[in-house]
C-alpha positions as CSV (number, residue, x, y, z in Angstrom):
1,M,3.9,-35.3,0.7
2,T,5.2,-31.9,-0.6
3,N,2.3,-29.5,-1.1
4,S,4.0,-26.5,-2.4
5,V,6.8,-25.7,-4.9
6,D,8.5,-23.7,-2.2
7,Q,8.5,-26.7,0.0
8,Y,9.8,-29.0,-2.7
9,I,12.7,-26.8,-3.5
10,A,13.5,-26.1,0.1
11,A,13.9,-30.0,0.6
12,Q,16.6,-30.3,-2.0
13,T,20.4,-29.8,-1.8
14,N,21.8,-26.3,-2.2
15,E,23.1,-27.2,-5.6
16,A,19.7,-28.4,-6.7
17,Q,17.9,-25.5,-5.1
18,A,19.9,-23.0,-7.1
19,L,19.1,-24.7,-10.4
20,L,15.5,-25.3,-9.6
21,E,15.0,-21.7,-8.7
22,R,16.7,-20.6,-12.0
23,V,14.4,-22.8,-14.0
24,R,11.5,-21.4,-12.0
25,G,12.6,-17.9,-12.7
26,L,13.0,-18.5,-16.4
27,V,9.5,-19.8,-16.7
28,K,8.0,-17.0,-14.6
29,G,9.7,-14.4,-16.7
30,L,8.9,-16.0,-20.1
31,A,5.4,-17.2,-19.4
32,A,4.1,-15.0,-16.7
33,D,0.6,-16.4,-17.1
34,A,1.7,-19.9,-16.3
35,E,0.4,-21.3,-13.0
36,E,2.7,-23.2,-10.6
37,T,1.6,-26.6,-9.3
38,I,2.8,-29.8,-8.0
39,S,1.9,-32.8,-10.2
40,Y,3.1,-36.3,-9.9
41,G,5.2,-35.1,-6.9
42,M,7.2,-32.6,-9.0
43,P,6.9,-28.9,-9.5
44,A,5.3,-28.0,-12.7
45,F,3.7,-25.0,-14.6
46,K,0.4,-25.1,-16.3
47,L,-0.5,-22.9,-19.2
48,N,-3.9,-22.7,-20.9
49,G,-5.0,-25.6,-18.8
50,R,-2.1,-27.9,-19.9
51,I,1.3,-28.7,-18.4
52,L,3.9,-26.5,-19.8
53,L,6.9,-28.1,-18.1
54,Y,7.6,-30.4,-15.2
55,Y,11.0,-30.1,-13.4
56,A,12.6,-32.0,-10.6
57,A,15.8,-32.6,-8.6
58,H,17.7,-35.9,-8.8
59,S,20.9,-36.9,-7.1
60,R,23.2,-35.6,-9.9
61,H,20.9,-33.5,-12.2
62,I,17.8,-31.5,-12.6
63,G,15.3,-33.2,-15.0
64,L,13.2,-31.0,-17.2
65,Y,10.0,-32.7,-18.7
66,P,8.7,-30.6,-21.4
67,S,6.7,-33.3,-23.4
68,G,7.9,-35.2,-26.3
69,S,7.5,-32.3,-28.8
70,G,9.8,-30.1,-26.7
71,I,12.4,-32.9,-26.6
72,L,12.1,-33.7,-30.3
73,R,12.3,-30.0,-31.3
74,F,15.6,-29.3,-29.3
75,S,17.2,-32.7,-29.3
76,A,20.0,-31.7,-31.8
77,R,20.9,-28.8,-29.3
78,F,20.9,-31.2,-26.4
79,D,23.3,-33.4,-28.2
80,A,25.6,-30.4,-29.2
81,L,25.8,-29.5,-25.4
82,G,26.5,-33.1,-24.4
83,L,23.2,-33.3,-22.4
84,K,21.5,-36.7,-21.8
85,W,17.9,-36.9,-23.0
86,S,15.1,-39.3,-23.7
87,K,11.8,-39.0,-25.4
88,G,10.3,-37.0,-22.6
89,A,13.1,-35.5,-20.5
90,V,16.4,-33.7,-20.6
91,Q,19.0,-33.8,-17.8
92,L,20.8,-30.7,-16.6
93,P,23.8,-31.9,-14.5
94,L,24.1,-30.1,-11.1
95,E,27.8,-29.4,-11.7
96,R,27.2,-27.2,-14.8
97,P,25.4,-24.0,-15.3
98,I,22.0,-24.1,-16.8
99,P,22.1,-23.4,-20.7
100,E,19.8,-20.6,-20.2
101,D,19.3,-19.7,-23.9
102,L,18.3,-23.2,-24.7
103,V,16.0,-23.6,-21.7
104,S,14.4,-20.3,-22.6
105,E,13.8,-21.3,-26.1
106,L,12.3,-24.5,-24.8
107,I,9.9,-22.6,-22.5
108,L,8.9,-20.3,-25.3
109,F,8.3,-23.2,-27.7
110,R,6.1,-25.0,-25.1
111,A,4.2,-21.9,-24.2
112,E,3.4,-21.3,-27.8
113,E,2.2,-24.9,-28.2
114,N,0.0,-24.6,-25.2
115,R,-1.5,-21.3,-26.3
116,M,-2.4,-22.7,-29.8
117,K,-4.2,-25.7,-28.3
118,P,-7.9,-25.2,-27.1
119,T,-8.1,-25.2,-23.3
120,P,-9.2,-28.7,-22.2
121,G,-12.5,-29.0,-20.7
122,R,-15.7,-31.0,-20.8
123,K,-17.3,-31.8,-24.1
124,P,-20.9,-30.4,-24.3
125,R,-23.6,-32.9,-23.3
126,R,-26.0,-34.2,-25.9
127,T,-29.5,-33.2,-25.4
128,G,-32.5,-35.1,-26.7
C-alpha cells in the first residue's frame, strides 16, 4: 500500500507523474495551508479538517475529485472544454495539457467552501 504522496506519484507513468505534480503544485500554491494525505488509496489535500480535493492517475486520464459542489459549479466549463465528468469527478486526459485556469478556480472555490465550514470535530458531551 502506498503510504506517501511521493510514492504514489513515483509509481505512475511519466505522463501521469507530470500531470499529478502539476495538480499538486497548483494546490500547494493556491491553498498553502492545505495538508497532503493519502485517503482511499489516492493523494488528497485536506483544508480546515475536510477534504479539499482528491486526485489520482488512471490509464488514460488524471481524475480530480473535488466533491459534488465543485463539479456542479464548473460543469458548464468542463463541457466547453470537452472534459468527461460525473457528479463527483472530472477527467483530465493524459494527452492534453491541464486547463490550469479552470483547475485553479476549482481549487480556490473548494478552499473557500472548506474555510466557510466549521472544522469537524466532536460534539460536546452532555453533562448531568
